[in-house]
C-alpha positions in Angstrom: 23.7 -19.1 -25.0 24.8 -22.6 -24.1 23.2 -26.1 -23.7 25.1 -28.8 -21.9 23.4 -32.2 -22.3 20.2 -30.4 -22.9 20.3 -28.1 -19.9 21.1 -24.3 -19.9 24.6 -24.2 -18.4 28.0 -22.5 -18.9 30.1 -25.3 -17.3 31.1 -28.9 -17.8 32.6 -31.5 -15.4 36.3 -30.8 -14.9 36.9 -34.5 -15.4 35.4 -34.3 -18.9 37.8 -35.9 -21.4 37.1 -33.1 -23.9 38.7 -30.7 -21.4 41.3 -33.1 -20.1 42.5 -34.5 -23.5 40.7 -32.9 -26.4 38.9 -36.2 -26.7 36.0 -35.3 -29.0 34.7 -33.7 -32.1 33.0 -30.4 -33.1 31.0 -28.8 -35.8 30.6 -25.1 -36.7 27.3 -24.3 -38.3 25.9 -21.2 -39.9 22.5 -20.0 -38.6 20.5 -17.9 -41.1 16.9 -16.8 -40.5 16.7 -18.9 -37.4 17.7 -22.1 -39.3 21.0 -24.1 -38.9 22.2 -24.5 -42.4 23.3 -27.9 -43.8 22.6 -29.4 -40.4 22.1 -32.9 -41.9 25.6 -32.7 -43.5 27.2 -31.6 -40.2 25.5 -34.3 -38.2 26.5 -36.9 -40.8 30.2 -35.9 -40.5 29.9 -35.8 -36.7 28.4 -39.3 -36.7 31.3 -40.5 -38.9 33.8 -38.9 -36.6 32.2 -40.6 -33.5 32.5 -43.9 -35.3 36.2 -43.3 -36.1 37.0 -42.3 -32.5 34.8 -45.0 -31.0 32.6 -42.5 -29.2 28.9 -43.5 -29.0 27.1 -41.0 -31.3 24.4 -38.9 -29.7 20.8 -39.5 -30.9 20.5 -37.6 -34.2 16.9 -36.5 -33.6 17.9 -35.1 -30.2 20.7 -33.1 -31.8 18.4 -31.8 -34.5 15.8 -30.7 -31.9 18.5 -29.0 -29.8 20.1 -27.3 -32.8 16.8 -26.0 -33.9 15.9 -24.8 -30.4 19.2 -22.9 -30.2 18.9 -21.4 -33.6 15.2 -20.3 -33.6 15.8 -17.1 -31.6 18.4 -15.5 -33.9 18.5 -14.1 -37.4 22.2 -14.9 -38.0 24.7 -16.6 -35.8 27.3 -19.3 -35.5 26.2 -22.5 -33.8 29.0 -24.7 -32.4 28.3 -28.3 -31.4 30.9 -30.2 -29.3 30.6 -33.9 -28.5 33.2 -35.4 -26.1 33.7 -39.0 -24.8 32.3 -37.8 -21.5 33.8 -37.7 -18.0 36.3 -40.2 -16.7 39.2 -40.7 -14.2 42.8 -39.8 -14.7 44.6 -41.5 -17.5 44.1 -42.2 -21.1 42.1 -45.4 -20.7 38.4 -44.6 -21.3 35.8 -45.6 -18.8 34.0 -48.9 -19.1 30.7 -47.1 -19.4 30.7 -44.1 -21.7 28.3 -41.2 -21.3 29.2 -38.7 -24.0 28.9 -35.0 -23.3 27.1 -32.8 -25.9 27.4 -29.0 -25.9 25.7 -26.4 -28.1 27.0 -22.8 -28.0 25.6 -19.9 -29.9 27.9 -17.0 -31.0 27.4 -13.7 -33.0 28.2 -14.1 -36.6 31.6 -12.7 -37.6 31.6 -9.2 -39.1 33.3 -10.2 -42.3 33.6 -7.4 -44.9 31.5 -7.9 -48.0 34.7 -7.4 -50.0 35.9 -10.8 -48.8 33.6 -12.4 -51.3 33.8 -9.9 -54.1 37.4 -8.9 -54.1 39.0 -11.8 -52.2 41.2 -12.2 -49.2 44.9 -12.1 -48.5 46.5 -15.3 -47.2 50.0 -16.4 -46.2 52.0 -19.6 -45.9 52.4 -21.0 -42.4 55.7 -22.3 -41.0 53.8 -24.8 -38.8 53.4 -28.1 -40.5 50.6 -30.6 -40.2 51.6 -34.0 -38.9 50.6 -37.2 -40.7 48.1 -39.3 -38.9 45.7 -41.4 -41.1 43.6 -42.4 -38.0 42.5 -38.7 -37.6 42.7 -37.5 -41.2 39.4 -36.0 -42.4 37.5 -35.7 -39.1 37.0 -32.5 -37.1 38.4 -33.6 -33.8 39.1 -31.3 -30.9 42.9 -31.5 -31.1 43.7 -28.2 -32.9 47.1 -27.3 -31.5 48.7 -27.3 -34.9 46.2 -24.8 -36.2 46.5 -22.7 -33.0 50.3 -22.5 -33.5 49.9 -21.7 -37.1 47.4 -18.9 -36.4 49.8 -17.4 -33.8 52.3 -16.7 -36.6 50.7 -13.5 -37.7 48.8 -10.5 -36.2 48.3 -8.5 -39.4 44.6 -7.9 -39.6 44.9 -7.7 -43.4 45.8 -11.4 -43.6 42.6 -13.5 -43.3 44.0 -17.0 -43.5 47.2 -19.1 -43.5 47.8 -22.1 -45.7 49.3 -25.1 -44.0 51.5 -27.7 -45.6 52.5 -31.2 -44.4 56.1 -32.2 -43.7 56.6 -33.1 -47.4 55.6 -29.6 -48.4 52.3 -30.6 -49.9 49.4 -28.1 -49.6 46.8 -29.5 -47.2 44.4 -26.8 -46.0 44.1 -23.4 -44.3 44.1 -23.0 -40.6 40.3 -22.8 -40.7 39.4 -23.7 -44.3 39.9 -26.0 -47.3 41.8 -24.9 -50.4 41.0 -25.1 -54.1 43.2 -24.1 -57.1 42.1 -23.5 -60.6 44.4 -24.0 -63.5 43.5 -24.1 -67.2 39.9 -24.9 -66.5 40.5 -27.7 -64.0 40.0 -27.4 -60.2 42.4 -29.1 -57.8 42.0 -29.7 -54.1 44.4 -31.5 -51.8 43.8 -35.2 -50.9 43.1 -35.5 -47.2 44.3 -39.1 -46.8 47.0 -38.3 -44.2 45.8 -35.2 -42.4 43.4 -32.2 -42.7 39.7 -31.7 -42.2 37.2 -32.8 -44.8 35.0 -29.7 -44.7 31.3 -29.5 -45.4 31.6 -26.8 -48.1 34.6 -28.6 -49.6 32.4 -31.7 -50.1 29.6 -29.5 -51.6 32.1 -28.0 -54.1 33.1 -31.5 -55.1 29.4 -32.4 -55.6 28.8 -29.2 -57.6 31.7 -30.1 -59.9 30.2 -33.5 -60.7 26.6 -32.1 -61.1 27.7 -29.3 -63.5 30.6 -31.1 -65.2 33.4 -28.9 -63.8 36.7 -30.9 -64.0 38.0 -31.4 -60.4 40.8 -33.6 -59.1 41.7 -34.5 -55.6 45.5 -35.0 -55.5 48.7 -34.1 -53.8 49.5 -30.5 -54.5 53.0 -29.2 -54.3 53.5 -25.8 -52.7 54.9 -24.4 -56.0 51.5 -25.1 -57.6 50.0 -22.2 -55.6 52.0 -19.6 -57.6 51.1 -21.2 -60.9 47.3 -21.2 -60.3 44.9 -19.1 -62.3 42.5 -18.8 -59.4 42.4 -19.9 -55.8 39.6 -20.0 -53.3 39.1 -21.2 -49.7 36.0 -22.7 -48.1 34.4 -23.2 -44.7 30.9 -23.3 -43.3 31.1 -19.7 -42.1 33.0 -18.0 -44.9 31.4 -20.1 -47.5 33.3 -19.9 -50.8 35.9 -17.1 -50.6 38.3 -16.1 -53.4 42.0 -15.5 -52.6 43.4 -12.3 -54.1 46.9 -12.5 -52.8 49.3 -15.0 -51.3 52.4 -13.4 -49.8 53.1 -10.8 -52.5 51.6 -12.6 -55.4 48.2 -11.4 -56.7 45.4 -13.5 -58.2 42.3 -12.7 -60.2 38.9 -13.7 -59.1 38.2 -16.6 -61.5 35.1 -17.6 -63.4 34.8 -21.0 -61.7 35.1 -19.3 -58.3 32.2 -17.0 -59.1 30.1 -19.8 -60.5 30.6 -21.9 -57.4 29.9 -19.0 -55.1 26.6 -18.4 -56.9 25.6 -22.1 -56.6 26.4 -22.2 -52.9 24.7 -18.9 -52.0 21.6 -19.9 -53.9 21.4 -23.1 -51.9 21.9 -21.2 -48.6 19.1 -18.8 -49.4 16.8 -21.6 -50.4 17.4 -23.5 -47.2 16.9 -20.3 -45.1 13.7 -19.2 -46.7 
C-alpha cells in the first residue's frame, strides 16, 4: 500500500529529484498492533534532516495522520516514509519554488528468526569504505550507494550484517545498523561526526545508558577493538537491539548489558503498542 502526497498511488513524477538525484530523506518505522512505533522520534530526525538539506519540512501533523492511517490496518509491518525535494528540471540547481514529495509505503515485516535476539547474528567486515562528508553525517539521506555496494559483497544467508569502516579504518556502522561494543563494563559506539547514520534505536540506547547509569562513550573505534570486545550488538528500528555472536571466525558471548538493554527496549515497544 502506498500514499504519494496523500493519494493512493504507485508512481511519482519522473522529474522528481528523489528519483533523479537521490535528493531526499527516508525513515523506516516498525508498525506493531496497528501503531507506528517511536513515530515522534522518526519525525524529529526527518525534520532535522530536512533542515540540514534545505528541504521544506512537511507538516508534522499531516505526516502523523498519514502514518497512522497507513498503520491502522495491519498488525505488524514496516512503514517507510520518503521525503524528496520534489520535481524540477534537469540539472542540480533546485527550483525557485519547492514543493516536496512525501511517500508512505507499507511492507510486510521481515521474517527474522527468533534466534537473532536470543543467540545473536553473524556479521562480517565490508571492503567498501564510507566516505567522509560532515554535511551529510548523521542524517538518513537517500544516497545509499556505499551501503548497496557493501551489501553486494556477500550472498551467504548465514551472514546478517556487514560492518563498515571509514578510510582511516575506524568502525562507523553496519550497512543497515549502528554498532555498540562492550568492554570491561563500558559501552562504546562510534562517533558519527564525519559519516554514518544516527539511528533512532542508537539514540535510545544512549539515553538508557544515562538513565540507568551504564557507562557509555561515543568515540573513534579502531577496527582492532572489535576483536577485543566482551560483547557486541547492533541496532536499528526493525531489528531492535540484536547481539552479535560472530564476526568473521571470532565468536562472542551474549553480554549482560546487551540483555539488559534489550529488555528495556522491548518493554517500551510493548508499552507503546498496547
